[in-house]
C-alpha positions in Angstrom: -94.2 49.9 101.6 -91.9 49.2 104.8 -95.1 48.4 106.6 -96.1 45.7 103.9 -92.4 44.0 104.1 -92.8 44.0 108.1 -96.2 42.4 107.8 -94.5 39.6 105.4 -91.9 38.9 108.1 -88.9 40.3 105.8 -86.0 40.7 108.2 -83.8 43.9 107.4 -80.2 43.5 107.0 -79.4 46.7 105.2 -77.1 48.5 107.5 -78.5 52.0 108.4 -76.6 55.1 107.6 -73.6 55.9 109.8 -75.3 59.0 111.3 -78.8 57.0 111.9 -80.7 57.9 115.1 -83.5 55.8 116.2 -86.9 57.0 115.3 -88.9 59.0 117.8 -92.5 57.6 116.7 -92.3 53.8 117.7 -93.8 52.3 114.5 -93.4 48.4 114.8 -92.1 48.4 111.0 -89.3 50.5 112.4 -88.3 48.4 115.2 -85.6 46.4 113.2 -83.9 49.4 112.2 -83.8 50.7 115.7 -82.6 47.4 117.0 -79.8 47.4 114.4 -78.9 51.2 115.0 -78.6 50.2 119.0 -76.8 46.9 118.2 -74.2 49.0 116.0 -73.3 51.3 118.8 -72.9 48.4 121.2 -70.7 46.0 119.0 -70.0 48.1 115.9 -70.8 47.9 112.4 -68.3 45.5 111.3 -69.4 42.8 113.8 -73.0 43.8 113.2 -72.6 42.9 109.5 -71.3 39.7 110.5 -74.0 39.0 113.1 -76.7 40.0 110.6 -75.5 37.9 107.9 -74.8 41.3 105.6 -71.9 39.8 104.0 -73.9 36.8 102.4 -76.2 39.4 100.9 -72.9 41.4 99.7 -71.5 38.1 98.1 -74.8 37.0 96.1 -74.9 40.8 94.8 -71.3 40.5 93.6 -71.9 37.2 92.1 -75.0 38.5 90.1 -72.9 41.5 89.1 -70.3 39.2 87.6 -72.6 36.8 85.9 -74.5 39.9 84.2 -71.6 41.7 83.4 -69.8 38.7 81.4 -73.1 37.3 80.2 -75.7 39.8 80.0 -78.8 40.0 82.0 -81.0 37.9 79.3 -81.3 34.3 78.5 -81.8 33.1 75.0 -83.7 29.9 75.5 -87.5 30.1 75.4 -88.6 27.3 77.4 -88.1 27.0 81.2 -86.2 23.8 80.8 -83.7 25.1 78.5 -83.4 28.3 80.4 -82.3 26.4 83.7 -79.7 24.7 81.5 -78.4 27.6 79.9 -78.3 29.5 83.4 -76.0 26.4 84.6 -73.8 26.4 81.8 -73.2 30.3 82.1 -72.3 29.7 85.9 -70.1 26.9 85.2 -68.2 29.4 82.6 -68.1 32.0 85.3 -66.7 29.7 87.8 -63.9 28.6 85.2 -63.1 32.3 84.6 -62.8 32.9 88.4 -60.8 29.6 89.1 -58.4 30.7 86.3 -58.1 34.3 87.5 -57.6 33.4 91.2 -54.1 33.1 92.2 -53.3 29.8 94.2 -52.5 30.9 98.1 -50.8 28.6 100.4 -49.9 29.0 104.4 -46.3 29.7 104.9 -44.8 28.9 108.4 
């Protein structure tokens, strides 16, 4: 499976385990993982996540978790056009929920 993803040009942004070591066999599809391990050793895990764009992935997963928790994982509409409209309405409702629950913060001094 990793070989197929590598051939499709998919970039790995999943951080390797804390105790991960570079692979002994130099398979091309493990190159990104080995590079990530070396880079984490150089700059640290937190900076690597920012560099690799991992936080964007994490934020999108959190957003989908919120959406599915509040609205469920299914759409009620049958046609594609109505499903798009339904999803937009649900996203708008979710944004209103978040806006009401989020405190207003201001810089002091």
